[in-house]
Predicted model as a PDB file, atoms N, CA, C, CB and O in Angstrom, pLDDT in the B-factor column:
MODEL        1                                                                  
ATOM      1  N   MET A   1     -22.251  90.323  13.178  1.00 64.00           N  
ATOM      2  CA  MET A   1     -21.324  89.331  12.663  1.00 64.00           C  
ATOM      3  C   MET A   1     -21.824  87.954  13.071  1.00 64.00           C  
ATOM      4  CB  MET A   1     -19.879  89.582  13.184  1.00 64.00           C  
ATOM      5  O   MET A   1     -22.297  87.751  14.189  1.00 64.00           O  
ATOM      6  N   SER A   2     -21.711  87.029  12.158  1.00 67.00           N  
ATOM      7  CA  SER A   2     -22.164  85.672  12.403  1.00 67.00           C  
ATOM      8  C   SER A   2     -20.970  84.725  12.358  1.00 67.00           C  
ATOM      9  CB  SER A   2     -23.239  85.253  11.372  1.00 67.00           C  
ATOM     10  O   SER A   2     -20.122  84.814  11.471  1.00 67.00           O  
ATOM     11  N   VAL A   3     -20.923  83.842  13.305  1.00 64.00           N  
ATOM     12  CA  VAL A   3     -19.841  82.862  13.379  1.00 64.00           C  
ATOM     13  C   VAL A   3     -20.421  81.491  13.066  1.00 64.00           C  
ATOM     14  CB  VAL A   3     -19.150  82.874  14.787  1.00 64.00           C  
ATOM     15  O   VAL A   3     -21.485  81.129  13.568  1.00 64.00           O  
ATOM     16  N   ALA A   4     -19.720  80.734  12.236  1.00 60.00           N  
ATOM     17  CA  ALA A   4     -20.188  79.389  11.891  1.00 60.00           C  
ATOM     18  C   ALA A   4     -20.192  78.509  13.125  1.00 60.00           C  
ATOM     19  CB  ALA A   4     -19.307  78.763  10.792  1.00 60.00           C  
ATOM     20  O   ALA A   4     -19.253  78.525  13.921  1.00 60.00           O  
ATOM     21  N   PRO A   5     -21.252  77.747  13.274  1.00 62.00           N  
ATOM     22  CA  PRO A   5     -21.323  76.861  14.436  1.00 62.00           C  
ATOM     23  C   PRO A   5     -20.268  75.756  14.374  1.00 62.00           C  
ATOM     24  CB  PRO A   5     -22.713  76.244  14.540  1.00 62.00           C  
ATOM     25  O   PRO A   5     -19.856  75.334  13.294  1.00 62.00           O  
ATOM     26  N   VAL A   6     -19.850  75.306  15.526  1.00 63.00           N  
ATOM     27  CA  VAL A   6     -18.879  74.225  15.617  1.00 63.00           C  
ATOM     28  C   VAL A   6     -19.609  72.913  15.332  1.00 63.00           C  
ATOM     29  CB  VAL A   6     -18.181  74.198  17.025  1.00 63.00           C  
ATOM     30  O   VAL A   6     -20.736  72.710  15.784  1.00 63.00           O  
ATOM     31  N   GLY A   7     -18.965  72.039  14.589  1.00 60.00           N  
ATOM     32  CA  GLY A   7     -19.582  70.736  14.365  1.00 60.00           C  
ATOM     33  C   GLY A   7     -19.613  70.303  12.924  1.00 60.00           C  
ATOM     34  O   GLY A   7     -20.425  69.452  12.560  1.00 60.00           O  
ATOM     35  N   GLY A   8     -18.764  70.854  12.095  1.00 58.00           N  
ATOM     36  CA  GLY A   8     -18.645  70.349  10.724  1.00 58.00           C  
ATOM     37  C   GLY A   8     -19.775  70.748   9.804  1.00 58.00           C  
ATOM     38  O   GLY A   8     -20.334  69.888   9.124  1.00 58.00           O  
ATOM     39  N   THR A   9     -20.125  71.990   9.757  1.00 56.00           N  
ATOM     40  CA  THR A   9     -21.176  72.444   8.850  1.00 56.00           C  
ATOM     41  C   THR A   9     -20.596  73.069   7.589  1.00 56.00           C  
ATOM     42  CB  THR A   9     -22.084  73.444   9.554  1.00 56.00           C  
ATOM     43  O   THR A   9     -21.267  73.860   6.926  1.00 56.00           O  
ATOM     44  N   ALA A  10     -19.374  72.727   7.256  1.00 62.00           N  
ATOM     45  CA  ALA A  10     -18.714  73.283   6.067  1.00 62.00           C  
ATOM     46  C   ALA A  10     -19.465  72.869   4.812  1.00 62.00           C  
ATOM     47  CB  ALA A  10     -17.240  72.821   5.987  1.00 62.00           C  
ATOM     48  O   ALA A  10     -19.909  71.728   4.681  1.00 62.00           O  
ATOM     49  N   VAL A  11     -19.594  73.801   3.910  1.00 64.00           N  
ATOM     50  CA  VAL A  11     -20.256  73.543   2.639  1.00 64.00           C  
ATOM     51  C   VAL A  11     -19.168  73.372   1.590  1.00 64.00           C  
ATOM     52  CB  VAL A  11     -21.251  74.698   2.253  1.00 64.00           C  
ATOM     53  O   VAL A  11     -18.234  74.170   1.517  1.00 64.00           O  
ATOM     54  N   HIS A  12     -19.292  72.344   0.792  1.00 74.00           N  
ATOM     55  CA  HIS A  12     -18.313  72.092  -0.254  1.00 74.00           C  
ATOM     56  C   HIS A  12     -18.860  72.624  -1.571  1.00 74.00           C  
ATOM     57  CB  HIS A  12     -17.979  70.577  -0.359  1.00 74.00           C  
ATOM     58  O   HIS A  12     -19.899  72.170  -2.050  1.00 74.00           O  
ATOM     59  N   ASP A  13     -18.175  73.563  -2.137  1.00 84.00           N  
ATOM     60  CA  ASP A  13     -18.545  74.123  -3.431  1.00 84.00           C  
ATOM     61  C   ASP A  13     -17.626  73.483  -4.467  1.00 84.00           C  
ATOM     62  CB  ASP A  13     -18.430  75.703  -3.443  1.00 84.00           C  
ATOM     63  O   ASP A  13     -16.484  73.905  -4.645  1.00 84.00           O  
ATOM     64  N   HIS A  14     -18.137  72.462  -5.145  1.00 86.00           N  
ATOM     65  CA  HIS A  14     -17.313  71.689  -6.071  1.00 86.00           C  
ATOM     66  C   HIS A  14     -16.845  72.522  -7.259  1.00 86.00           C  
ATOM     67  CB  HIS A  14     -18.082  70.482  -6.565  1.00 86.00           C  
ATOM     68  O   HIS A  14     -15.748  72.300  -7.771  1.00 86.00           O  
ATOM     69  N   VAL A  15     -17.653  73.468  -7.703  1.00 87.00           N  
ATOM     70  CA  VAL A  15     -17.251  74.329  -8.814  1.00 87.00           C  
ATOM     71  C   VAL A  15     -16.079  75.210  -8.387  1.00 87.00           C  
ATOM     72  CB  VAL A  15     -18.441  75.199  -9.294  1.00 87.00           C  
ATOM     73  O   VAL A  15     -15.101  75.352  -9.121  1.00 87.00           O  
ATOM     74  N   ALA A  16     -16.185  75.798  -7.203  1.00 87.00           N  
ATOM     75  CA  ALA A  16     -15.093  76.649  -6.716  1.00 87.00           C  
ATOM     76  C   ALA A  16     -13.817  75.840  -6.519  1.00 87.00           C  
ATOM     77  CB  ALA A  16     -15.491  77.335  -5.399  1.00 87.00           C  
ATOM     78  O   ALA A  16     -12.729  76.314  -6.846  1.00 87.00           O  
ATOM     79  N   LEU A  17     -13.935  74.642  -5.995  1.00 89.00           N  
ATOM     80  CA  LEU A  17     -12.756  73.797  -5.803  1.00 89.00           C  
ATOM     81  C   LEU A  17     -12.112  73.439  -7.141  1.00 89.00           C  
ATOM     82  CB  LEU A  17     -13.132  72.519  -5.040  1.00 89.00           C  
ATOM     83  O   LEU A  17     -10.886  73.410  -7.250  1.00 89.00           O  
ATOM     84  N   ALA A  18     -12.924  73.170  -8.150  1.00 89.00           N  
ATOM     85  CA  ALA A  18     -12.390  72.853  -9.483  1.00 89.00           C  
ATOM     86  C   ALA A  18     -11.684  74.070 -10.075  1.00 89.00           C  
ATOM     87  CB  ALA A  18     -13.523  72.380 -10.429  1.00 89.00           C  
ATOM     88  O   ALA A  18     -10.630  73.934 -10.696  1.00 89.00           O  
ATOM     89  N   GLU A  19     -12.259  75.257  -9.886  1.00 91.00           N  
ATOM     90  CA  GLU A  19     -11.631  76.471 -10.398  1.00 91.00           C  
ATOM     91  C   GLU A  19     -10.303  76.741  -9.695  1.00 91.00           C  
ATOM     92  CB  GLU A  19     -12.571  77.668 -10.228  1.00 91.00           C  
ATOM     93  O   GLU A  19      -9.339  77.162 -10.334  1.00 91.00           O  
ATOM     94  N   ILE A  20     -10.248  76.507  -8.413  1.00 92.00           N  
ATOM     95  CA  ILE A  20      -8.999  76.686  -7.667  1.00 92.00           C  
ATOM     96  C   ILE A  20      -7.940  75.715  -8.176  1.00 92.00           C  
ATOM     97  CB  ILE A  20      -9.231  76.483  -6.150  1.00 92.00           C  
ATOM     98  O   ILE A  20      -6.775  76.084  -8.324  1.00 92.00           O  
ATOM     99  N   GLU A  21      -8.341  74.483  -8.443  1.00 94.00           N  
ATOM    100  CA  GLU A  21      -7.401  73.489  -8.961  1.00 94.00           C  
ATOM    101  C   GLU A  21      -6.862  73.912 -10.330  1.00 94.00           C  
ATOM    102  CB  GLU A  21      -8.081  72.108  -9.059  1.00 94.00           C  
ATOM    103  O   GLU A  21      -5.666  73.787 -10.592  1.00 94.00           O  
ATOM    104  N   LEU A  22      -7.738  74.411 -11.199  1.00 93.00           N  
ATOM    105  CA  LEU A  22      -7.303  74.853 -12.521  1.00 93.00           C  
ATOM    106  C   LEU A  22      -6.363  76.050 -12.420  1.00 93.00           C  
ATOM    107  CB  LEU A  22      -8.512  75.206 -13.387  1.00 93.00           C  
ATOM    108  O   LEU A  22      -5.378  76.134 -13.155  1.00 93.00           O  
ATOM    109  N   CYS A  23      -6.663  76.967 -11.519  1.00 95.00           N  
ATOM    110  CA  CYS A  23      -5.766  78.121 -11.310  1.00 95.00           C  
ATOM    111  C   CYS A  23      -4.398  77.639 -10.845  1.00 95.00           C  
ATOM    112  CB  CYS A  23      -6.367  79.112 -10.272  1.00 95.00           C  
ATOM    113  O   CYS A  23      -3.372  78.161 -11.281  1.00 95.00           O  
ATOM    114  N   GLY A  24      -4.380  76.659  -9.973  1.00 96.00           N  
ATOM    115  CA  GLY A  24      -3.120  76.093  -9.512  1.00 96.00           C  
ATOM    116  C   GLY A  24      -2.333  75.479 -10.651  1.00 96.00           C  
ATOM    117  O   GLY A  24      -1.114  75.636 -10.725  1.00 96.00           O  
ATOM    118  N   GLU A  25      -3.026  74.778 -11.543  1.00 95.00           N  
ATOM    119  CA  GLU A  25      -2.360  74.185 -12.706  1.00 95.00           C  
ATOM    120  C   GLU A  25      -1.759  75.270 -13.594  1.00 95.00           C  
ATOM    121  CB  GLU A  25      -3.349  73.326 -13.516  1.00 95.00           C  
ATOM    122  O   GLU A  25      -0.651  75.110 -14.108  1.00 95.00           O  
ATOM    123  N   LEU A  26      -2.487  76.375 -13.777  1.00 95.00           N  
ATOM    124  CA  LEU A  26      -1.950  77.475 -14.580  1.00 95.00           C  
ATOM    125  C   LEU A  26      -0.737  78.113 -13.912  1.00 95.00           C  
ATOM    126  CB  LEU A  26      -3.028  78.533 -14.818  1.00 95.00           C  
ATOM    127  O   LEU A  26       0.229  78.459 -14.592  1.00 95.00           O  
ATOM    128  N   ILE A  27      -0.773  78.270 -12.605  1.00 95.00           N  
ATOM    129  CA  ILE A  27       0.353  78.856 -11.885  1.00 95.00           C  
ATOM    130  C   ILE A  27       1.588  77.978 -12.015  1.00 95.00           C  
ATOM    131  CB  ILE A  27       0.001  79.060 -10.408  1.00 95.00           C  
ATOM    132  O   ILE A  27       2.692  78.479 -12.228  1.00 95.00           O  
ATOM    133  N   ILE A  28       1.403  76.680 -11.888  1.00 96.00           N  
ATOM    134  CA  ILE A  28       2.525  75.747 -12.028  1.00 96.00           C  
ATOM    135  C   ILE A  28       3.104  75.822 -13.441  1.00 96.00           C  
ATOM    136  CB  ILE A  28       2.074  74.300 -11.708  1.00 96.00           C  
ATOM    137  O   ILE A  28       4.322  75.875 -13.614  1.00 96.00           O  
ATOM    138  N   ALA A  29       2.227  75.826 -14.455  1.00 95.00           N  
ATOM    139  CA  ALA A  29       2.691  75.891 -15.841  1.00 95.00           C  
ATOM    140  C   ALA A  29       3.419  77.208 -16.104  1.00 95.00           C  
ATOM    141  CB  ALA A  29       1.507  75.732 -16.814  1.00 95.00           C  
ATOM    142  O   ALA A  29       4.447  77.225 -16.780  1.00 95.00           O  
ATOM    143  N   ALA A  30       2.892  78.302 -15.575  1.00 95.00           N  
ATOM    144  CA  ALA A  30       3.524  79.607 -15.792  1.00 95.00           C  
ATOM    145  C   ALA A  30       4.885  79.673 -15.119  1.00 95.00           C  
ATOM    146  CB  ALA A  30       2.627  80.733 -15.270  1.00 95.00           C  
ATOM    147  O   ALA A  30       5.826  80.243 -15.672  1.00 95.00           O  
ATOM    148  N   SER A  31       4.995  79.101 -13.944  1.00 95.00           N  
ATOM    149  CA  SER A  31       6.280  79.159 -13.240  1.00 95.00           C  
ATOM    150  C   SER A  31       7.327  78.278 -13.899  1.00 95.00           C  
ATOM    151  CB  SER A  31       6.104  78.747 -11.790  1.00 95.00           C  
ATOM    152  O   SER A  31       8.525  78.521 -13.758  1.00 95.00           O  
ATOM    153  N   ALA A  32       6.881  77.253 -14.617  1.00 94.00           N  
ATOM    154  CA  ALA A  32       7.818  76.353 -15.286  1.00 94.00           C  
ATOM    155  C   ALA A  32       8.147  76.795 -16.716  1.00 94.00           C  
ATOM    156  CB  ALA A  32       7.250  74.949 -15.307  1.00 94.00           C  
ATOM    157  O   ALA A  32       9.048  76.244 -17.348  1.00 94.00           O  
ATOM    158  N   ALA A  33       7.417  77.784 -17.219  1.00 92.00           N  
ATOM    159  CA  ALA A  33       7.594  78.217 -18.611  1.00 92.00           C  
ATOM    160  C   ALA A  33       8.861  79.048 -18.776  1.00 92.00           C  
ATOM    161  CB  ALA A  33       6.376  79.024 -19.078  1.00 92.00           C  
ATOM    162  O   ALA A  33       9.272  79.775 -17.872  1.00 92.00           O  
ATOM    163  N   ASP A  34       9.463  78.925 -19.943  1.00 91.00           N  
ATOM    164  CA  ASP A  34      10.654  79.711 -20.270  1.00 91.00           C  
ATOM    165  C   ASP A  34      10.287  81.127 -20.706  1.00 91.00           C  
ATOM    166  CB  ASP A  34      11.459  79.019 -21.372  1.00 91.00           C  
ATOM    167  O   ASP A  34      11.038  82.073 -20.468  1.00 91.00           O  
ATOM    168  N   GLU A  35       9.121  81.264 -21.347  1.00 89.00           N  
ATOM    169  CA  GLU A  35       8.699  82.567 -21.843  1.00 89.00           C  
ATOM    170  C   GLU A  35       7.989  83.367 -20.742  1.00 89.00           C  
ATOM    171  CB  GLU A  35       7.774  82.398 -23.062  1.00 89.00           C  
ATOM    172  O   GLU A  35       7.657  82.833 -19.684  1.00 89.00           O  
ATOM    173  N   ASP A  36       7.766  84.657 -21.014  1.00 89.00           N  
ATOM    174  CA  ASP A  36       7.127  85.535 -20.029  1.00 89.00           C  
ATOM    175  C   ASP A  36       5.656  85.206 -19.826  1.00 89.00           C  
ATOM    176  CB  ASP A  36       7.266  86.982 -20.454  1.00 89.00           C  
ATOM    177  O   ASP A  36       5.134  85.317 -18.717  1.00 89.00           O  
ATOM    178  N   ARG A  37       4.992  84.801 -20.900  1.00 91.00           N  
ATOM    179  CA  ARG A  37       3.563  84.503 -20.838  1.00 91.00           C  
ATOM    180  C   ARG A  37       3.279  83.154 -21.468  1.00 91.00           C  
ATOM    181  CB  ARG A  37       2.747  85.598 -21.536  1.00 91.00           C  
ATOM    182  O   ARG A  37       4.004  82.699 -22.353  1.00 91.00           O  
ATOM    183  N   LEU A  38       2.222  82.525 -21.002  1.00 92.00           N  
ATOM    184  CA  LEU A  38       1.782  81.282 -21.626  1.00 92.00           C  
ATOM    185  C   LEU A  38       0.991  81.629 -22.882  1.00 92.00           C  
ATOM    186  CB  LEU A  38       0.925  80.423 -20.639  1.00 92.00           C  
ATOM    187  O   LEU A  38       0.193  82.565 -22.884  1.00 92.00           O  
ATOM    188  N   SER A  39       1.217  80.877 -23.932  1.00 92.00           N  
ATOM    189  CA  SER A  39       0.447  81.083 -25.152  1.00 92.00           C  
ATOM    190  C   SER A  39      -0.977  80.562 -24.932  1.00 92.00           C  
ATOM    191  CB  SER A  39       1.124  80.371 -26.368  1.00 92.00           C  
ATOM    192  O   SER A  39      -1.234  79.791 -24.008  1.00 92.00           O  
ATOM    193  N   ALA A  40      -1.887  80.993 -25.791  1.00 91.00           N  
ATOM    194  CA  ALA A  40      -3.272  80.516 -25.693  1.00 91.00           C  
ATOM    195  C   ALA A  40      -3.325  78.999 -25.864  1.00 91.00           C  
ATOM    196  CB  ALA A  40      -4.164  81.205 -26.754  1.00 91.00           C  
ATOM    197  O   ALA A  40      -4.107  78.321 -25.197  1.00 91.00           O  
ATOM    198  N   ASP A  41      -2.493  78.471 -26.759  1.00 91.00           N  
ATOM    199  CA  ASP A  41      -2.459  77.019 -26.956  1.00 91.00           C  
ATOM    200  C   ASP A  41      -1.973  76.298 -25.706  1.00 91.00           C  
ATOM    201  CB  ASP A  41      -1.562  76.665 -28.140  1.00 91.00           C  
ATOM    202  O   ASP A  41      -2.509  75.251 -25.344  1.00 91.00           O  
ATOM    203  N   ARG A  42      -0.966  76.849 -25.049  1.00 92.00           N  
ATOM    204  CA  ARG A  42      -0.446  76.230 -23.825  1.00 92.00           C  
ATOM    205  C   ARG A  42      -1.487  76.290 -22.701  1.00 92.00           C  
ATOM    206  CB  ARG A  42       0.858  76.929 -23.380  1.00 92.00           C  
ATOM    207  O   ARG A  42      -1.636  75.336 -21.937  1.00 92.00           O  
ATOM    208  N   ILE A  43      -2.195  77.403 -22.607  1.00 92.00           N  
ATOM    209  CA  ILE A  43      -3.253  77.519 -21.600  1.00 92.00           C  
ATOM    210  C   ILE A  43      -4.333  76.473 -21.858  1.00 92.00           C  
ATOM    211  CB  ILE A  43      -3.865  78.945 -21.606  1.00 92.00           C  
ATOM    212  O   ILE A  43      -4.793  75.810 -20.929  1.00 92.00           O  
ATOM    213  N   ASP A  44      -4.741  76.326 -23.123  1.00 91.00           N  
ATOM    214  CA  ASP A  44      -5.731  75.307 -23.467  1.00 91.00           C  
ATOM    215  C   ASP A  44      -5.238  73.908 -23.106  1.00 91.00           C  
ATOM    216  CB  ASP A  44      -6.067  75.374 -24.958  1.00 91.00           C  
ATOM    217  O   ASP A  44      -5.998  73.068 -22.625  1.00 91.00           O  
ATOM    218  N   GLU A  45      -3.950  73.679 -23.349  1.00 92.00           N  
ATOM    219  CA  GLU A  45      -3.370  72.369 -23.020  1.00 92.00           C  
ATOM    220  C   GLU A  45      -3.399  72.123 -21.511  1.00 92.00           C  
ATOM    221  CB  GLU A  45      -1.920  72.275 -23.542  1.00 92.00           C  
ATOM    222  O   GLU A  45      -3.770  71.037 -21.065  1.00 92.00           O  
ATOM    223  N   VAL A  46      -3.013  73.119 -20.734  1.00 92.00           N  
ATOM    224  CA  VAL A  46      -2.994  72.986 -19.274  1.00 92.00           C  
ATOM    225  C   VAL A  46      -4.403  72.764 -18.735  1.00 92.00           C  
ATOM    226  CB  VAL A  46      -2.368  74.234 -18.624  1.00 92.00           C  
ATOM    227  O   VAL A  46      -4.613  71.951 -17.835  1.00 92.00           O  
ATOM    228  N   LEU A  47      -5.365  73.493 -19.295  1.00 90.00           N  
ATOM    229  CA  LEU A  47      -6.746  73.392 -18.822  1.00 90.00           C  
ATOM    230  C   LEU A  47      -7.517  72.249 -19.477  1.00 90.00           C  
ATOM    231  CB  LEU A  47      -7.467  74.693 -19.074  1.00 90.00           C  
ATOM    232  O   LEU A  47      -8.693  72.029 -19.185  1.00 90.00           O  
ATOM    233  N   ARG A  48      -6.839  71.528 -20.362  1.00 87.00           N  
ATOM    234  CA  ARG A  48      -7.437  70.391 -21.058  1.00 87.00           C  
ATOM    235  C   ARG A  48      -8.711  70.791 -21.802  1.00 87.00           C  
ATOM    236  CB  ARG A  48      -7.743  69.271 -20.067  1.00 87.00           C  
ATOM    237  O   ARG A  48      -9.714  70.077 -21.771  1.00 87.00           O  
ATOM    238  N   VAL A  49      -8.652  71.951 -22.475  1.00 84.00           N  
ATOM    239  CA  VAL A  49      -9.820  72.467 -23.191  1.00 84.00           C  
ATOM    240  C   VAL A  49     -10.186  71.571 -24.361  1.00 84.00           C  
ATOM    241  CB  VAL A  49      -9.561  73.888 -23.683  1.00 84.00           C  
ATOM    242  O   VAL A  49     -11.362  71.257 -24.548  1.00 84.00           O  
ATOM    243  N   ALA A  50      -9.213  71.156 -25.149  1.00 71.00           N  
ATOM    244  CA  ALA A  50      -9.496  70.327 -26.325  1.00 71.00           C  
ATOM    245  C   ALA A  50     -10.136  69.007 -25.931  1.00 71.00           C  
ATOM    246  CB  ALA A  50      -8.216  70.067 -27.113  1.00 71.00           C  
ATOM    247  O   ALA A  50     -10.994  68.498 -26.652  1.00 71.00           O  
ATOM    248  N   GLU A  51      -9.735  68.449 -24.808  1.00 64.00           N  
ATOM    249  CA  GLU A  51     -10.320  67.186 -24.352  1.00 64.00           C  
ATOM    250  C   GLU A  51     -11.802  67.343 -24.064  1.00 64.00           C  
ATOM    251  CB  GLU A  51      -9.597  66.679 -23.105  1.00 64.00           C  
ATOM    252  O   GLU A  51     -12.572  66.402 -24.258  1.00 64.00           O  
ATOM    253  N   GLU A  52     -12.210  68.508 -23.606  1.00 60.00           N  
ATOM    254  CA  GLU A  52     -13.608  68.761 -23.300  1.00 60.00           C  
ATOM    255  C   GLU A  52     -14.405  69.056 -24.569  1.00 60.00           C  
ATOM    256  CB  GLU A  52     -13.731  69.921 -22.317  1.00 60.00           C  
ATOM    257  O   GLU A  52     -15.572  68.678 -24.671  1.00 60.00           O  
ATOM    258  N   ARG A  53     -13.786  69.722 -25.528  1.00 62.00           N  
ATOM    259  CA  ARG A  53     -14.496  70.109 -26.749  1.00 62.00           C  
ATOM    260  C   ARG A  53     -14.729  68.943 -27.678  1.00 62.00           C  
ATOM    261  CB  ARG A  53     -13.735  71.179 -27.475  1.00 62.00           C  
ATOM    262  O   ARG A  53     -15.833  68.758 -28.191  1.00 62.00           O  
ATOM    263  N   TRP A  54     -13.695  68.159 -27.896  1.00 57.00           N  
ATOM    264  CA  TRP A  54     -13.787  67.093 -28.872  1.00 57.00           C  
ATOM    265  C   TRP A  54     -13.372  65.768 -28.249  1.00 57.00           C  
ATOM    266  CB  TRP A  54     -12.922  67.408 -30.091  1.00 57.00           C  
ATOM    267  O   TRP A  54     -12.330  65.679 -27.599  1.00 57.00           O  
ATOM    268  N   PRO A  55     -14.183  64.747 -28.447  1.00 59.00           N  
ATOM    269  CA  PRO A  55     -13.759  63.412 -27.993  1.00 59.00           C  
ATOM    270  C   PRO A  55     -12.464  63.014 -28.692  1.00 59.00           C  
ATOM    271  CB  PRO A  55     -14.867  62.355 -28.266  1.00 59.00           C  
ATOM    272  O   PRO A  55     -12.157  63.526 -29.769  1.00 59.00           O  
ATOM    273  N   ARG A  56     -11.714  62.115 -28.093  1.00 55.00           N  
ATOM    274  CA  ARG A  56     -10.414  61.717 -28.637  1.00 55.00           C  
ATOM    275  C   ARG A  56     -10.512  61.160 -30.053  1.00 55.00           C  
ATOM    276  CB  ARG A  56      -9.774  60.689 -27.735  1.00 55.00           C  
ATOM    277  O   ARG A  56      -9.597  61.351 -30.853  1.00 55.00           O  
ATOM    278  N   ASP A  57     -11.612  60.472 -30.375  1.00 56.00           N  
ATOM    279  CA  ASP A  57     -11.752  59.857 -31.684  1.00 56.00           C  
ATOM    280  C   ASP A  57     -12.135  60.847 -32.767  1.00 56.00           C  
ATOM    281  CB  ASP A  57     -12.768  58.768 -31.624  1.00 56.00           C  
ATOM    282  O   ASP A  57     -12.023  60.538 -33.953  1.00 56.00           O  
ATOM    283  N   GLU A  58     -12.589  62.039 -32.377  1.00 57.00           N  
ATOM    284  CA  GLU A  58     -13.097  63.006 -33.334  1.00 57.00           C  
ATOM    285  C   GLU A  58     -12.083  64.122 -33.572  1.00 57.00           C  
ATOM    286  CB  GLU A  58     -14.422  63.586 -32.848  1.00 57.00           C  
ATOM    287  O   GLU A  58     -11.522  64.670 -32.623  1.00 57.00           O  
ATOM    288  N   ASP A  59     -11.855  64.452 -34.820  1.00 56.00           N  
ATOM    289  CA  ASP A  59     -10.953  65.531 -35.180  1.00 56.00           C  
ATOM    290  C   ASP A  59     -11.766  66.825 -35.265  1.00 56.00           C  
ATOM    291  CB  ASP A  59     -10.220  65.229 -36.531  1.00 56.00           C  
ATOM    292  O   ASP A  59     -12.821  66.840 -35.899  1.00 56.00           O  
ATOM    293  N   PRO A  60     -11.299  67.911 -34.638  1.00 56.00           N  
ATOM    294  CA  PRO A  60     -12.065  69.160 -34.681  1.00 56.00           C  
ATOM    295  C   PRO A  60     -12.219  69.724 -36.101  1.00 56.00           C  
ATOM    296  CB  PRO A  60     -11.398  70.195 -33.799  1.00 56.00           C  
ATOM    297  O   PRO A  60     -13.114  70.533 -36.343  1.00 56.00           O  
ATOM    298  N   GLY A  61     -11.373  69.314 -37.028  1.00 59.00           N  
ATOM    299  CA  GLY A  61     -11.460  69.779 -38.403  1.00 59.00           C  
ATOM    300  C   GLY A  61     -12.529  69.071 -39.200  1.00 59.00           C  
ATOM    301  O   GLY A  61     -12.896  69.524 -40.284  1.00 59.00           O  
ATOM    302  N   GLU A  62     -13.033  67.971 -38.685  1.00 56.00           N  
ATOM    303  CA  GLU A  62     -14.073  67.210 -39.386  1.00 56.00           C  
ATOM    304  C   GLU A  62     -15.427  67.801 -39.059  1.00 56.00           C  
ATOM    305  CB  GLU A  62     -14.029  65.707 -39.003  1.00 56.00           C  
ATOM    306  O   GLU A  62     -15.835  67.814 -37.897  1.00 56.00           O  
ATOM    307  N   SER A  63     -16.121  68.285 -40.059  1.00 49.00           N  
ATOM    308  CA  SER A  63     -17.486  68.784 -39.862  1.00 49.00           C  
ATOM    309  C   SER A  63     -18.178  68.912 -41.175  1.00 49.00           C  
ATOM    310  CB  SER A  63     -17.491  70.121 -39.140  1.00 49.00           C  
ATOM    311  O   SER A  63     -19.340  69.317 -41.224  1.00 49.00           O  
TER     312      SER A  63                                                      
ENDMDL                                                                          
END                                                                             
């Protein structure tokens, strides 16, 4: 067994921290929802999927 040395050698995994934050957002949305499950659209809204896919000025239907 290995024990981490004392002195602040913690490694920050930014991807893992971002995933934890997103999971927290989903948990909050689910607990506040009236229905039993979040819809796919609501999940996308909580995770801000559309914001990542399409810039605000661009309509996803335009292609």
